[in-house]
mmCIF file of the N, C-alpha and C atoms, coordinates in Angstrom:
data_MODEL
# 
_entry.id   MODEL 
# 
loop_
_atom_site.group_PDB 
_atom_site.id 
_atom_site.type_symbol 
_atom_site.label_atom_id 
_atom_site.label_alt_id 
_atom_site.label_comp_id 
_atom_site.label_asym_id 
_atom_site.label_entity_id 
_atom_site.label_seq_id 
_atom_site.pdbx_PDB_ins_code 
_atom_site.Cartn_x 
_atom_site.Cartn_y 
_atom_site.Cartn_z 
_atom_site.occupancy 
_atom_site.B_iso_or_equiv 
_atom_site.pdbx_formal_charge 
_atom_site.auth_seq_id 
_atom_site.auth_comp_id 
_atom_site.auth_asym_id 
_atom_site.auth_atom_id 
_atom_site.pdbx_PDB_model_num 
ATOM 1   N N  . MET A 1 1  ? 238.163 165.110 79.737 1.00 0.00 ? 1  MET A N  1 
ATOM 2   C CA . MET A 1 1  ? 237.340 163.916 79.812 1.00 0.00 ? 1  MET A CA 1 
ATOM 3   C C  . MET A 1 1  ? 236.420 164.046 81.015 1.00 0.00 ? 1  MET A C  1 
ATOM 4   N N  . ALA A 1 2  ? 235.152 163.762 80.795 1.00 0.00 ? 2  ALA A N  1 
ATOM 5   C CA . ALA A 1 2  ? 234.180 163.750 81.887 1.00 0.00 ? 2  ALA A CA 1 
ATOM 6   C C  . ALA A 1 2  ? 233.455 162.418 81.875 1.00 0.00 ? 2  ALA A C  1 
ATOM 7   N N  . LEU A 1 3  ? 233.332 161.824 83.040 1.00 0.00 ? 3  LEU A N  1 
ATOM 8   C CA . LEU A 1 3  ? 232.584 160.583 83.206 1.00 0.00 ? 3  LEU A CA 1 
ATOM 9   C C  . LEU A 1 3  ? 231.373 160.895 84.076 1.00 0.00 ? 3  LEU A C  1 
ATOM 10  N N  . VAL A 1 4  ? 230.186 160.696 83.511 1.00 0.00 ? 4  VAL A N  1 
ATOM 11  C CA . VAL A 1 4  ? 228.937 160.990 84.204 1.00 0.00 ? 4  VAL A CA 1 
ATOM 12  C C  . VAL A 1 4  ? 228.243 159.668 84.489 1.00 0.00 ? 4  VAL A C  1 
ATOM 13  N N  . ILE A 1 5  ? 227.905 159.439 85.746 1.00 0.00 ? 5  ILE A N  1 
ATOM 14  C CA . ILE A 1 5  ? 227.242 158.193 86.115 1.00 0.00 ? 5  ILE A CA 1 
ATOM 15  C C  . ILE A 1 5  ? 225.857 158.515 86.658 1.00 0.00 ? 5  ILE A C  1 
ATOM 16  N N  . GLY A 1 6  ? 224.843 158.142 85.880 1.00 0.00 ? 6  GLY A N  1 
ATOM 17  C CA . GLY A 1 6  ? 223.462 158.214 86.322 1.00 0.00 ? 6  GLY A CA 1 
ATOM 18  C C  . GLY A 1 6  ? 222.862 159.594 86.468 1.00 0.00 ? 6  GLY A C  1 
ATOM 19  N N  . ALA A 1 7  ? 223.541 160.633 86.071 1.00 0.00 ? 7  ALA A N  1 
ATOM 20  C CA . ALA A 1 7  ? 222.997 161.985 86.215 1.00 0.00 ? 7  ALA A CA 1 
ATOM 21  C C  . ALA A 1 7  ? 222.168 162.355 84.995 1.00 0.00 ? 7  ALA A C  1 
ATOM 22  N N  . ASN A 1 8  ? 221.267 163.321 85.164 1.00 0.00 ? 8  ASN A N  1 
ATOM 23  C CA . ASN A 1 8  ? 220.482 163.785 84.032 1.00 0.00 ? 8  ASN A CA 1 
ATOM 24  C C  . ASN A 1 8  ? 220.358 165.295 84.055 1.00 0.00 ? 8  ASN A C  1 
ATOM 25  N N  . ASP A 1 9  ? 219.422 165.828 84.806 1.00 0.00 ? 9  ASP A N  1 
ATOM 26  C CA . ASP A 1 9  ? 219.185 167.270 84.788 1.00 0.00 ? 9  ASP A CA 1 
ATOM 27  C C  . ASP A 1 9  ? 220.409 168.078 85.220 1.00 0.00 ? 9  ASP A C  1 
ATOM 28  N N  . VAL A 1 10 ? 221.212 167.559 86.132 1.00 0.00 ? 10 VAL A N  1 
ATOM 29  C CA . VAL A 1 10 ? 222.346 168.329 86.654 1.00 0.00 ? 10 VAL A CA 1 
ATOM 30  C C  . VAL A 1 10 ? 223.508 168.452 85.666 1.00 0.00 ? 10 VAL A C  1 
ATOM 31  N N  . VAL A 1 11 ? 223.397 167.808 84.506 1.00 0.00 ? 11 VAL A N  1 
ATOM 32  C CA . VAL A 1 11 ? 224.412 167.949 83.456 1.00 0.00 ? 11 VAL A CA 1 
ATOM 33  C C  . VAL A 1 11 ? 223.801 168.406 82.137 1.00 0.00 ? 11 VAL A C  1 
ATOM 34  N N  . ASN A 1 12 ? 222.560 168.868 82.166 1.00 0.00 ? 12 ASN A N  1 
ATOM 35  C CA . ASN A 1 12 ? 221.859 169.271 80.941 1.00 0.00 ? 12 ASN A CA 1 
ATOM 36  C C  . ASN A 1 12 ? 222.220 170.713 80.593 1.00 0.00 ? 12 ASN A C  1 
ATOM 37  N N  . PRO A 1 13 ? 222.914 170.930 79.472 1.00 0.00 ? 13 PRO A N  1 
ATOM 38  C CA . PRO A 1 13 ? 223.376 172.280 79.132 1.00 0.00 ? 13 PRO A CA 1 
ATOM 39  C C  . PRO A 1 13 ? 222.254 173.282 78.845 1.00 0.00 ? 13 PRO A C  1 
ATOM 40  N N  . VAL A 1 14 ? 221.031 172.844 78.619 1.00 0.00 ? 14 VAL A N  1 
ATOM 41  C CA . VAL A 1 14 ? 219.953 173.815 78.380 1.00 0.00 ? 14 VAL A CA 1 
ATOM 42  C C  . VAL A 1 14 ? 219.684 174.663 79.618 1.00 0.00 ? 14 VAL A C  1 
ATOM 43  N N  . ALA A 1 15 ? 220.138 174.215 80.775 1.00 0.00 ? 15 ALA A N  1 
ATOM 44  C CA . ALA A 1 15 ? 219.988 175.023 81.989 1.00 0.00 ? 15 ALA A CA 1 
ATOM 45  C C  . ALA A 1 15 ? 220.760 176.338 81.867 1.00 0.00 ? 15 ALA A C  1 
ATOM 46  N N  . ARG A 1 16 ? 221.773 176.346 81.008 1.00 0.00 ? 16 ARG A N  1 
ATOM 47  C CA . ARG A 1 16 ? 222.563 177.553 80.742 1.00 0.00 ? 16 ARG A CA 1 
ATOM 48  C C  . ARG A 1 16 ? 222.085 178.314 79.524 1.00 0.00 ? 16 ARG A C  1 
ATOM 49  N N  . THR A 1 17 ? 221.482 177.628 78.560 1.00 0.00 ? 17 THR A N  1 
ATOM 50  C CA . THR A 1 17 ? 221.305 178.225 77.238 1.00 0.00 ? 17 THR A CA 1 
ATOM 51  C C  . THR A 1 17 ? 219.874 178.498 76.796 1.00 0.00 ? 17 THR A C  1 
ATOM 52  N N  . ASP A 1 18 ? 218.901 177.801 77.341 1.00 0.00 ? 18 ASP A N  1 
ATOM 53  C CA . ASP A 1 18 ? 217.527 177.893 76.838 1.00 0.00 ? 18 ASP A CA 1 
ATOM 54  C C  . ASP A 1 18 ? 216.607 178.523 77.883 1.00 0.00 ? 18 ASP A C  1 
ATOM 55  N N  . LYS A 1 19 ? 216.309 179.803 77.716 1.00 0.00 ? 19 LYS A N  1 
ATOM 56  C CA . LYS A 1 19 ? 215.490 180.525 78.696 1.00 0.00 ? 19 LYS A CA 1 
ATOM 57  C C  . LYS A 1 19 ? 214.077 179.963 78.813 1.00 0.00 ? 19 LYS A C  1 
ATOM 58  N N  . SER A 1 20 ? 213.613 179.221 77.814 1.00 0.00 ? 20 SER A N  1 
ATOM 59  C CA . SER A 1 20 ? 212.268 178.647 77.887 1.00 0.00 ? 20 SER A CA 1 
ATOM 60  C C  . SER A 1 20 ? 212.238 177.301 78.615 1.00 0.00 ? 20 SER A C  1 
ATOM 61  N N  . SER A 1 21 ? 213.399 176.780 78.958 1.00 0.00 ? 21 SER A N  1 
ATOM 62  C CA . SER A 1 21 ? 213.486 175.481 79.617 1.00 0.00 ? 21 SER A CA 1 
ATOM 63  C C  . SER A 1 21 ? 213.066 175.589 81.082 1.00 0.00 ? 21 SER A C  1 
ATOM 64  N N  . PRO A 1 22 ? 212.373 174.560 81.600 1.00 0.00 ? 22 PRO A N  1 
ATOM 65  C CA . PRO A 1 22 ? 211.992 174.579 83.019 1.00 0.00 ? 22 PRO A CA 1 
ATOM 66  C C  . PRO A 1 22 ? 213.201 174.519 83.962 1.00 0.00 ? 22 PRO A C  1 
ATOM 67  N N  . ILE A 1 23 ? 214.362 174.133 83.455 1.00 0.00 ? 23 ILE A N  1 
ATOM 68  C CA . ILE A 1 23 ? 215.550 174.068 84.313 1.00 0.00 ? 23 ILE A CA 1 
ATOM 69  C C  . ILE A 1 23 ? 216.504 175.237 84.069 1.00 0.00 ? 23 ILE A C  1 
ATOM 70  N N  . TYR A 1 24 ? 216.103 176.206 83.251 1.00 0.00 ? 24 TYR A N  1 
ATOM 71  C CA . TYR A 1 24 ? 216.971 177.344 82.964 1.00 0.00 ? 24 TYR A CA 1 
ATOM 72  C C  . TYR A 1 24 ? 217.372 178.035 84.271 1.00 0.00 ? 24 TYR A C  1 
ATOM 73  N N  . GLY A 1 25 ? 218.649 178.314 84.417 1.00 0.00 ? 25 GLY A N  1 
ATOM 74  C CA . GLY A 1 25 ? 219.170 178.983 85.601 1.00 0.00 ? 25 GLY A CA 1 
ATOM 75  C C  . GLY A 1 25 ? 219.570 178.046 86.723 1.00 0.00 ? 25 GLY A C  1 
ATOM 76  N N  . MET A 1 26 ? 219.213 176.767 86.595 1.00 0.00 ? 26 MET A N  1 
ATOM 77  C CA . MET A 1 26 ? 219.588 175.788 87.611 1.00 0.00 ? 26 MET A CA 1 
ATOM 78  C C  . MET A 1 26 ? 221.103 175.564 87.551 1.00 0.00 ? 26 MET A C  1 
ATOM 79  N N  . PRO A 1 27 ? 221.780 175.483 88.682 1.00 0.00 ? 27 PRO A N  1 
ATOM 80  C CA . PRO A 1 27 ? 223.216 175.187 88.644 1.00 0.00 ? 27 PRO A CA 1 
ATOM 81  C C  . PRO A 1 27 ? 223.440 173.786 88.092 1.00 0.00 ? 27 PRO A C  1 
ATOM 82  N N  . ILE A 1 28 ? 224.401 173.668 87.187 1.00 0.00 ? 28 ILE A N  1 
ATOM 83  C CA . ILE A 1 28 ? 224.719 172.361 86.602 1.00 0.00 ? 28 ILE A CA 1 
ATOM 84  C C  . ILE A 1 28 ? 226.230 172.154 86.596 1.00 0.00 ? 28 ILE A C  1 
ATOM 85  N N  . LEU A 1 29 ? 226.623 170.918 86.384 1.00 0.00 ? 29 LEU A N  1 
ATOM 86  C CA . LEU A 1 29 ? 228.031 170.592 86.151 1.00 0.00 ? 29 LEU A CA 1 
ATOM 87  C C  . LEU A 1 29 ? 228.279 170.794 84.657 1.00 0.00 ? 29 LEU A C  1 
ATOM 88  N N  . ASN A 1 30 ? 229.308 171.516 84.301 1.00 0.00 ? 30 ASN A N  1 
ATOM 89  C CA . ASN A 1 30 ? 229.564 171.875 82.900 1.00 0.00 ? 30 ASN A CA 1 
ATOM 90  C C  . ASN A 1 30 ? 230.322 170.783 82.150 1.00 0.00 ? 30 ASN A C  1 
ATOM 91  N N  . VAL A 1 31 ? 229.841 169.561 82.247 1.00 0.00 ? 31 VAL A N  1 
ATOM 92  C CA . VAL A 1 31 ? 230.532 168.434 81.610 1.00 0.00 ? 31 VAL A CA 1 
ATOM 93  C C  . VAL A 1 31 ? 230.495 168.531 80.091 1.00 0.00 ? 31 VAL A C  1 
ATOM 94  N N  . ASP A 1 32 ? 229.509 169.247 79.540 1.00 0.00 ? 32 ASP A N  1 
ATOM 95  C CA . ASP A 1 32 ? 229.416 169.379 78.084 1.00 0.00 ? 32 ASP A CA 1 
ATOM 96  C C  . ASP A 1 32 ? 230.613 170.118 77.507 1.00 0.00 ? 32 ASP A C  1 
ATOM 97  N N  . MET A 1 33 ? 231.371 170.806 78.343 1.00 0.00 ? 33 MET A N  1 
ATOM 98  C CA . MET A 1 33 ? 232.539 171.554 77.882 1.00 0.00 ? 33 MET A CA 1 
ATOM 99  C C  . MET A 1 33 ? 233.794 170.695 77.812 1.00 0.00 ? 33 MET A C  1 
ATOM 100 N N  . ALA A 1 34 ? 233.708 169.463 78.277 1.00 0.00 ? 34 ALA A N  1 
ATOM 101 C CA . ALA A 1 34 ? 234.852 168.548 78.195 1.00 0.00 ? 34 ALA A CA 1 
ATOM 102 C C  . ALA A 1 34 ? 235.062 168.118 76.746 1.00 0.00 ? 34 ALA A C  1 
ATOM 103 N N  . GLN A 1 35 ? 236.284 167.763 76.418 1.00 0.00 ? 35 GLN A N  1 
ATOM 104 C CA . GLN A 1 35 ? 236.571 167.295 75.066 1.00 0.00 ? 35 GLN A CA 1 
ATOM 105 C C  . GLN A 1 35 ? 235.812 166.007 74.763 1.00 0.00 ? 35 GLN A C  1 
ATOM 106 N N  . ASN A 1 36 ? 235.739 165.119 75.743 1.00 0.00 ? 36 ASN A N  1 
ATOM 107 C CA . ASN A 1 36 ? 235.015 163.856 75.610 1.00 0.00 ? 36 ASN A CA 1 
ATOM 108 C C  . ASN A 1 36 ? 234.178 163.627 76.857 1.00 0.00 ? 36 ASN A C  1 
ATOM 109 N N  . VAL A 1 37 ? 232.948 163.168 76.660 1.00 0.00 ? 37 VAL A N  1 
ATOM 110 C CA . VAL A 1 37 ? 232.044 162.879 77.764 1.00 0.00 ? 37 VAL A CA 1 
ATOM 111 C C  . VAL A 1 37 ? 231.514 161.459 77.587 1.00 0.00 ? 37 VAL A C  1 
ATOM 112 N N  . ILE A 1 38 ? 231.569 160.689 78.649 1.00 0.00 ? 38 ILE A N  1 
ATOM 113 C CA . ILE A 1 38 ? 230.955 159.363 78.654 1.00 0.00 ? 38 ILE A CA 1 
ATOM 114 C C  . ILE A 1 38 ? 229.884 159.381 79.730 1.00 0.00 ? 38 ILE A C  1 
ATOM 115 N N  . VAL A 1 39 ? 228.667 159.036 79.337 1.00 0.00 ? 39 VAL A N  1 
ATOM 116 C CA . VAL A 1 39 ? 227.540 159.007 80.265 1.00 0.00 ? 39 VAL A CA 1 
ATOM 117 C C  . VAL A 1 39 ? 227.113 157.559 80.449 1.00 0.00 ? 39 VAL A C  1 
ATOM 118 N N  . VAL A 1 40 ? 227.110 157.100 81.699 1.00 0.00 ? 40 VAL A N  1 
ATOM 119 C CA . VAL A 1 40 ? 226.667 155.750 82.015 1.00 0.00 ? 40 VAL A CA 1 
ATOM 120 C C  . VAL A 1 40 ? 225.263 155.860 82.605 1.00 0.00 ? 40 VAL A C  1 
ATOM 121 N N  . LYS A 1 41 ? 224.298 155.272 81.909 1.00 0.00 ? 41 LYS A N  1 
ATOM 122 C CA . LYS A 1 41 ? 222.898 155.302 82.353 1.00 0.00 ? 41 LYS A CA 1 
ATOM 123 C C  . LYS A 1 41 ? 222.219 154.000 81.959 1.00 0.00 ? 41 LYS A C  1 
ATOM 124 N N  . ARG A 1 42 ? 221.120 153.720 82.612 1.00 0.00 ? 42 ARG A N  1 
ATOM 125 C CA . ARG A 1 42 ? 220.342 152.527 82.249 1.00 0.00 ? 42 ARG A CA 1 
ATOM 126 C C  . ARG A 1 42 ? 219.539 152.745 80.983 1.00 0.00 ? 42 ARG A C  1 
ATOM 127 N N  . GLY A 1 43 ? 219.189 153.984 80.692 1.00 0.00 ? 43 GLY A N  1 
ATOM 128 C CA . GLY A 1 43 ? 218.413 154.302 79.494 1.00 0.00 ? 43 GLY A CA 1 
ATOM 129 C C  . GLY A 1 43 ? 218.485 155.780 79.195 1.00 0.00 ? 43 GLY A C  1 
ATOM 130 N N  . LYS A 1 44 ? 217.821 156.189 78.148 1.00 0.00 ? 44 LYS A N  1 
ATOM 131 C CA . LYS A 1 44 ? 217.886 157.575 77.711 1.00 0.00 ? 44 LYS A CA 1 
ATOM 132 C C  . LYS A 1 44 ? 216.740 158.411 78.269 1.00 0.00 ? 44 LYS A C  1 
ATOM 133 N N  . GLY A 1 45 ? 216.050 157.910 79.263 1.00 0.00 ? 45 GLY A N  1 
ATOM 134 C CA . GLY A 1 45 ? 214.879 158.580 79.805 1.00 0.00 ? 45 GLY A CA 1 
ATOM 135 C C  . GLY A 1 45 ? 215.163 159.971 80.338 1.00 0.00 ? 45 GLY A C  1 
ATOM 136 N N  . ALA A 1 46 ? 214.108 160.757 80.422 1.00 0.00 ? 46 ALA A N  1 
ATOM 137 C CA . ALA A 1 46 ? 214.203 162.122 80.937 1.00 0.00 ? 46 ALA A CA 1 
ATOM 138 C C  . ALA A 1 46 ? 214.440 162.096 82.442 1.00 0.00 ? 46 ALA A C  1 
ATOM 139 N N  . GLY A 1 47 ? 214.983 163.176 82.950 1.00 0.00 ? 47 GLY A N  1 
ATOM 140 C CA . GLY A 1 47 ? 215.225 163.301 84.377 1.00 0.00 ? 47 GLY A CA 1 
ATOM 141 C C  . GLY A 1 47 ? 213.993 163.780 85.116 1.00 0.00 ? 47 GLY A C  1 
ATOM 142 N N  . TYR A 1 48 ? 214.187 164.266 86.310 1.00 0.00 ? 48 TYR A N  1 
ATOM 143 C CA . TYR A 1 48 ? 213.096 164.726 87.156 1.00 0.00 ? 48 TYR A CA 1 
ATOM 144 C C  . TYR A 1 48 ? 212.278 165.821 86.468 1.00 0.00 ? 48 TYR A C  1 
ATOM 145 N N  . SER A 1 49 ? 212.954 166.661 85.687 1.00 0.00 ? 49 SER A N  1 
ATOM 146 C CA . SER A 1 49 ? 212.264 167.772 85.012 1.00 0.00 ? 49 SER A CA 1 
ATOM 147 C C  . SER A 1 49 ? 211.347 167.300 83.890 1.00 0.00 ? 49 SER A C  1 
ATOM 148 N N  . GLY A 1 50 ? 211.570 166.088 83.414 1.00 0.00 ? 50 GLY A N  1 
ATOM 149 C CA . GLY A 1 50 ? 210.746 165.551 82.329 1.00 0.00 ? 50 GLY A CA 1 
ATOM 150 C C  . GLY A 1 50 ? 211.190 165.955 80.934 1.00 0.00 ? 50 GLY A C  1 
ATOM 151 N N  . ILE A 1 51 ? 212.346 166.634 80.819 1.00 0.00 ? 51 ILE A N  1 
ATOM 152 C CA . ILE A 1 51 ? 212.828 167.039 79.496 1.00 0.00 ? 51 ILE A CA 1 
ATOM 153 C C  . ILE A 1 51 ? 214.026 166.184 79.080 1.00 0.00 ? 51 ILE A C  1 
ATOM 154 N N  . GLU A 1 52 ? 214.221 166.085 77.772 1.00 0.00 ? 52 GLU A N  1 
ATOM 155 C CA . GLU A 1 52 ? 215.370 165.347 77.264 1.00 0.00 ? 52 GLU A CA 1 
ATOM 156 C C  . GLU A 1 52 ? 216.643 166.116 77.575 1.00 0.00 ? 52 GLU A C  1 
ATOM 157 N N  . ASN A 1 53 ? 217.740 165.390 77.669 1.00 0.00 ? 53 ASN A N  1 
ATOM 158 C CA . ASN A 1 53 ? 219.020 166.006 77.965 1.00 0.00 ? 53 ASN A CA 1 
ATOM 159 C C  . ASN A 1 53 ? 219.771 166.264 76.669 1.00 0.00 ? 53 ASN A C  1 
ATOM 160 N N  . ALA A 1 54 ? 220.016 167.529 76.365 1.00 0.00 ? 54 ALA A N  1 
ATOM 161 C CA . ALA A 1 54 ? 220.720 167.915 75.138 1.00 0.00 ? 54 ALA A CA 1 
ATOM 162 C C  . ALA A 1 54 ? 222.146 167.383 75.115 1.00 0.00 ? 54 ALA A C  1 
ATOM 163 N N  . LEU A 1 55 ? 222.727 167.147 76.279 1.00 0.00 ? 55 LEU A N  1 
ATOM 164 C CA . LEU A 1 55 ? 224.093 166.614 76.351 1.00 0.00 ? 55 LEU A CA 1 
ATOM 165 C C  . LEU A 1 55 ? 224.209 165.302 75.593 1.00 0.00 ? 55 LEU A C  1 
ATOM 166 N N  . PHE A 1 56 ? 223.183 164.464 75.708 1.00 0.00 ? 56 PHE A N  1 
ATOM 167 C CA . PHE A 1 56 ? 223.235 163.129 75.111 1.00 0.00 ? 56 PHE A CA 1 
ATOM 168 C C  . PHE A 1 56 ? 223.350 163.157 73.589 1.00 0.00 ? 56 PHE A C  1 
ATOM 169 N N  . TYR A 1 57 ? 223.057 164.286 72.968 1.00 0.00 ? 57 TYR A N  1 
ATOM 170 C CA . TYR A 1 57 ? 223.071 164.396 71.509 1.00 0.00 ? 57 TYR A CA 1 
ATOM 171 C C  . TYR A 1 57 ? 224.260 165.192 70.984 1.00 0.00 ? 57 TYR A C  1 
ATOM 172 N N  . LYS A 1 58 ? 225.136 165.637 71.878 1.00 0.00 ? 58 LYS A N  1 
ATOM 173 C CA . LYS A 1 58 ? 226.309 166.402 71.457 1.00 0.00 ? 58 LYS A CA 1 
ATOM 174 C C  . LYS A 1 58 ? 227.357 165.463 70.852 1.00 0.00 ? 58 LYS A C  1 
ATOM 175 N N  . ASP A 1 59 ? 228.147 165.992 69.920 1.00 0.00 ? 59 ASP A N  1 
ATOM 176 C CA . ASP A 1 59 ? 229.169 165.194 69.239 1.00 0.00 ? 59 ASP A CA 1 
ATOM 177 C C  . ASP A 1 59 ? 230.252 164.655 70.177 1.00 0.00 ? 59 ASP A C  1 
ATOM 178 N N  . ASN A 1 60 ? 230.493 165.343 71.291 1.00 0.00 ? 60 ASN A N  1 
ATOM 179 C CA . ASN A 1 60 ? 231.555 164.911 72.204 1.00 0.00 ? 60 ASN A CA 1 
ATOM 180 C C  . ASN A 1 60 ? 231.069 163.920 73.261 1.00 0.00 ? 60 ASN A C  1 
ATOM 181 N N  . CYS A 1 61 ? 229.817 163.492 73.157 1.00 0.00 ? 61 CYS A N  1 
ATOM 182 C CA . CYS A 1 61 ? 229.221 162.618 74.171 1.00 0.00 ? 61 CYS A CA 1 
ATOM 183 C C  . CYS A 1 61 ? 228.987 161.207 73.629 1.00 0.00 ? 61 CYS A C  1 
ATOM 184 N N  . ARG A 1 62 ? 229.359 160.238 74.441 1.00 0.00 ? 62 ARG A N  1 
ATOM 185 C CA . ARG A 1 62 ? 229.091 158.833 74.129 1.00 0.00 ? 62 ARG A CA 1 
ATOM 186 C C  . ARG A 1 62 ? 228.295 158.251 75.285 1.00 0.00 ? 62 ARG A C  1 
ATOM 187 N N  . MET A 1 63 ? 227.304 157.437 74.956 1.00 0.00 ? 63 MET A N  1 
ATOM 188 C CA . MET A 1 63 ? 226.451 156.814 75.961 1.00 0.00 ? 63 MET A CA 1 
ATOM 189 C C  . MET A 1 63 ? 226.903 155.374 76.183 1.00 0.00 ? 63 MET A C  1 
ATOM 190 N N  . LEU A 1 64 ? 226.944 154.967 77.439 1.00 0.00 ? 64 LEU A N  1 
ATOM 191 C CA . LEU A 1 64 ? 227.252 153.590 77.815 1.00 0.00 ? 64 LEU A CA 1 
ATOM 192 C C  . LEU A 1 64 ? 226.075 153.119 78.663 1.00 0.00 ? 64 LEU A C  1 
ATOM 193 N N  . TYR A 1 65 ? 225.216 152.313 78.053 1.00 0.00 ? 65 TYR A N  1 
ATOM 194 C CA . TYR A 1 65 ? 223.980 151.892 78.718 1.00 0.00 ? 65 TYR A CA 1 
ATOM 195 C C  . TYR A 1 65 ? 224.198 150.633 79.543 1.00 0.00 ? 65 TYR A C  1 
ATOM 196 N N  . GLY A 1 66 ? 223.577 150.601 80.702 1.00 0.00 ? 66 GLY A N  1 
ATOM 197 C CA . GLY A 1 66 ? 223.626 149.425 81.552 1.00 0.00 ? 66 GLY A CA 1 
ATOM 198 C C  . GLY A 1 66 ? 223.815 149.806 83.007 1.00 0.00 ? 66 GLY A C  1 
ATOM 199 N N  . SER A 1 67 ? 223.984 148.802 83.829 1.00 0.00 ? 67 SER A N  1 
ATOM 200 C CA . SER A 1 67 ? 224.258 149.001 85.249 1.00 0.00 ? 67 SER A CA 1 
ATOM 201 C C  . SER A 1 67 ? 225.612 149.696 85.387 1.00 0.00 ? 67 SER A C  1 
ATOM 202 N N  . ALA A 1 68 ? 225.650 150.805 86.108 1.00 0.00 ? 68 ALA A N  1 
ATOM 203 C CA . ALA A 1 68 ? 226.896 151.555 86.252 1.00 0.00 ? 68 ALA A CA 1 
ATOM 204 C C  . ALA A 1 68 ? 227.993 150.703 86.887 1.00 0.00 ? 68 ALA A C  1 
ATOM 205 N N  . GLN A 1 69 ? 227.639 149.950 87.895 1.00 0.00 ? 69 GLN A N  1 
ATOM 206 C CA . GLN A 1 69 ? 228.642 149.124 88.572 1.00 0.00 ? 69 GLN A CA 1 
ATOM 207 C C  . GLN A 1 69 ? 229.287 148.135 87.596 1.00 0.00 ? 69 GLN A C  1 
ATOM 208 N N  . GLN A 1 70 ? 228.470 147.454 86.824 1.00 0.00 ? 70 GLN A N  1 
ATOM 209 C CA . GLN A 1 70 ? 228.987 146.477 85.869 1.00 0.00 ? 70 GLN A CA 1 
ATOM 210 C C  . GLN A 1 70 ? 229.735 147.162 84.727 1.00 0.00 ? 70 GLN A C  1 
ATOM 211 N N  . ALA A 1 71 ? 229.170 148.237 84.200 1.00 0.00 ? 71 ALA A N  1 
ATOM 212 C CA . ALA A 1 71 ? 229.791 148.930 83.060 1.00 0.00 ? 71 ALA A CA 1 
ATOM 213 C C  . ALA A 1 71 ? 231.158 149.490 83.432 1.00 0.00 ? 71 ALA A C  1 
ATOM 214 N N  . ILE A 1 72 ? 231.264 150.132 84.586 1.00 0.00 ? 72 ILE A N  1 
ATOM 215 C CA . ILE A 1 72 ? 232.547 150.707 84.997 1.00 0.00 ? 72 ILE A CA 1 
ATOM 216 C C  . ILE A 1 72 ? 233.556 149.606 85.304 1.00 0.00 ? 72 ILE A C  1 
ATOM 217 N N  . ALA A 1 73 ? 233.118 148.511 85.889 1.00 0.00 ? 73 ALA A N  1 
ATOM 218 C CA . ALA A 1 73 ? 234.024 147.380 86.144 1.00 0.00 ? 73 ALA A CA 1 
ATOM 219 C C  . ALA A 1 73 ? 234.605 146.859 84.831 1.00 0.00 ? 73 ALA A C  1 
ATOM 220 N N  . GLU A 1 74 ? 233.774 146.777 83.790 1.00 0.00 ? 74 GLU A N  1 
ATOM 221 C CA . GLU A 1 74 ? 234.251 146.310 82.490 1.00 0.00 ? 74 GLU A CA 1 
ATOM 222 C C  . GLU A 1 74 ? 235.226 147.312 81.863 1.00 0.00 ? 74 GLU A C  1 
ATOM 223 N N  . VAL A 1 75 ? 234.940 148.599 81.999 1.00 0.00 ? 75 VAL A N  1 
ATOM 224 C CA . VAL A 1 75 ? 235.850 149.626 81.474 1.00 0.00 ? 75 VAL A CA 1 
ATOM 225 C C  . VAL A 1 75 ? 237.201 149.511 82.170 1.00 0.00 ? 75 VAL A C  1 
ATOM 226 N N  . ILE A 1 76 ? 237.195 149.372 83.488 1.00 0.00 ? 76 ILE A N  1 
ATOM 227 C CA . ILE A 1 76 ? 238.445 149.250 84.238 1.00 0.00 ? 76 ILE A CA 1 
ATOM 228 C C  . ILE A 1 76 ? 239.233 148.025 83.787 1.00 0.00 ? 76 ILE A C  1 
ATOM 229 N N  . THR A 1 77 ? 238.537 146.909 83.596 1.00 0.00 ? 77 THR A N  1 
ATOM 230 C CA . THR A 1 77 ? 239.193 145.685 83.130 1.00 0.00 ? 77 THR A CA 1 
ATOM 231 C C  . THR A 1 77 ? 239.866 145.907 81.781 1.00 0.00 ? 77 THR A C  1 
ATOM 232 N N  . HIS A 1 78 ? 239.178 146.571 80.850 1.00 0.00 ? 78 HIS A N  1 
ATOM 233 C CA . HIS A 1 78 ? 239.742 146.820 79.515 1.00 0.00 ? 78 HIS A CA 1 
ATOM 234 C C  . HIS A 1 78 ? 240.910 147.789 79.565 1.00 0.00 ? 78 HIS A C  1 
ATOM 235 N N  . VAL A 1 79 ? 240.835 148.799 80.405 1.00 0.00 ? 79 VAL A N  1 
ATOM 236 C CA . VAL A 1 79 ? 241.940 149.759 80.526 1.00 0.00 ? 79 VAL A CA 1 
ATOM 237 C C  . VAL A 1 79 ? 243.173 149.067 81.108 1.00 0.00 ? 79 VAL A C  1 
ATOM 238 N N  . LYS A 1 80 ? 242.963 148.235 82.119 1.00 0.00 ? 80 LYS A N  1 
ATOM 239 C CA . LYS A 1 80 ? 244.091 147.495 82.713 1.00 0.00 ? 80 LYS A CA 1 
ATOM 240 C C  . LYS A 1 80 ? 244.744 146.565 81.694 1.00 0.00 ? 80 LYS A C  1 
ATOM 241 N N  . ALA A 1 81 ? 243.921 145.983 80.825 1.00 0.00 ? 81 ALA A N  1 
ATOM 242 C CA . ALA A 1 81 ? 244.454 145.089 79.782 1.00 0.00 ? 81 ALA A CA 1 
ATOM 243 C C  . ALA A 1 81 ? 245.338 145.867 78.799 1.00 0.00 ? 81 ALA A C  1 
ATOM 244 N N  . LEU A 1 82 ? 245.030 147.120 78.562 1.00 0.00 ? 82 LEU A N  1 
ATOM 245 C CA . LEU A 1 82 ? 245.852 147.950 77.670 1.00 0.00 ? 82 LEU A CA 1 
ATOM 246 C C  . LEU A 1 82 ? 247.213 148.240 78.267 1.00 0.00 ? 82 LEU A C  1 
ATOM 247 N N  . GLU A 1 83 ? 247.289 148.312 79.585 1.00 0.00 ? 83 GLU A N  1 
ATOM 248 C CA . GLU A 1 83 ? 248.550 148.604 80.264 1.00 0.00 ? 83 GLU A CA 1 
ATOM 249 C C  . GLU A 1 83 ? 249.510 147.429 80.155 1.00 0.00 ? 83 GLU A C  1 
ATOM 250 N N  . GLY A 1 84 ? 248.948 146.213 80.038 1.00 0.00 ? 84 GLY A N  1 
ATOM 251 C CA . GLY A 1 84 ? 249.636 144.946 80.057 1.00 0.00 ? 84 GLY A CA 1 
ATOM 252 C C  . GLY A 1 84 ? 250.888 144.788 79.393 1.00 0.00 ? 84 GLY A C  1 
# 
C-alpha cells in the first residue's frame, strides 16, 4: 500500500519507462509497484514538468480529490470506526 499526498512528477513511472519523456531518468518513488496506491490531490493537473502522470491511470491507483488535511482526517475517522 502506498499513500501519496500532493506529489506528481516524483511518482510518475514514465521517468523509468519512456525515453522520450522530459522526466526520463529523474529519480522517482516507485509507488506504482505497490499493490494499492491512493493519491490525494486537489485535481488531476500536470506537475512541474507539464506532463500527465501515468500513475493516475494505472489499475492499482485510486484518486482521492480534495484538501489533503481534510481527506486524510476523514480516512482516519472511517478506519477508527471499523476498529470499533
